[in-house]
Phi, psi and omega in degrees: 000123184234166166224128174259108189233097175295134178291175184300339181280004178070010174284156182282138181214121178240139181212141173278121189299338179280348178252002177290154184306129183282164185258033184308318181269358182261338178307138181065005175246016179213153180277155177299125180296344186269311185260344188046039187226335180231161190291149172283081192252020173211175183255135175237129175291138182280311171251142183291155191300324183285348176272359176100005191284139175234330184286152177224168180222152179295143169200160178291149177300330180293311178295320176304317179274325180301306179304319185291327175281323187274318184226331193287326184295305184303312184301319187286333166298324176290315178298324174302322174303311176305320174297331174292321177301313184297319182291324180285348176269358177117352175273158181256146174283161184300337177202158183310138186221163163227137182258123179270138175057041178284126179288127178224142175078178182295323181286349180065031173299139191258132179238154170257128196242114177286171182293336179268017174065022164276134190229157172215146179311138176291337175240150172286159173262125191234130172261141178228156171274190186294338180270356181092359174292142178291132186239341178197156182207146170221154178171194183285173189295319182290325174299315177299317175304321175293320179289326176298320180293326182287315181289327175299323185289337176278347183075029186246163173216125177225172184280120176225140187240130168264121178286142171290150170294146181233152176270137186246162179289100187295342174298337182275349179283133182262113181230139176239149184221085182291130178267078184255183189293331181298318182289320187293318182295326181296318178303306186296323180305309187296315185296332174278326184285320183302304181298324182297323177298331184266006176075031179230098178300136181246116183310141182229102179296164183300315182308312184282324185290323178288328177293319176294312186286323196227356185074015180282127187247128169279220173294326181234127175290135185287352184235133177214161175299137187257105182264354182282166183265122178244109183301323182300322184287323181299325184294330181242021190287119169281153180285117185050038175252195184237144186213135175240124178247129176238134179226134177241119175249095189288334181289326175265003183047052179220153172219141180209161181232150167237127184246123176254133177239124182050030174061014185239345179215138183224143184239140175260128183236118173277110184271322180205117171231025178283000000 
């Protein structure tokens, strides 16, 4: 995971976020790069752990928890679906994963799919009698253990079967990847966090800051899908990795970033155009 951040003189500078100087002695001695209003008294991951991220940047606890609750969790669920698409195409995730509730086939049955493509139904199959009591059940080992414990507490014993993992037809999986505000706000957050980690403050205008902090969109959203070709990114593009390119043009008084995720999707973030 890299960040390409040109210094003010516009010369090129590339640096690995994981090798950047840590902020051990900076916490509480700088303002939060997101809100610019509170002390940076916590650590915020630039890329989430399940994306393989290890580097972090100082941020205030308020923004850290607010972002997690408002948009990061949802955005990362979307990214997890994107990771499944890439895994189905032959690429491997940074660490072993399981995708919950993946829809398959015309009926949309839900399966939990591991990174090795072994799958089990997301919900157990349960038979009940006329009174609603369980007479038989089958499902994954974990599901059956939970049902068995419930029946033991009632002093009952019924036929329960643990299904083995099965390999399903991956072509039948239906996956959507919404390009919504959650993903876009996450991109601005990462675009601010990466140069902060490298000790290069990036200006953040009111339009971009309001969108990051509150999801407020004016006439134009500051983040959009980037369809342009960025030569600087191609020169440093990691294989199926993540890259953030930040540029500050002092003569034009503007700053922008391009965020690439899994080398498969990129967003243009207008950070400051005041």
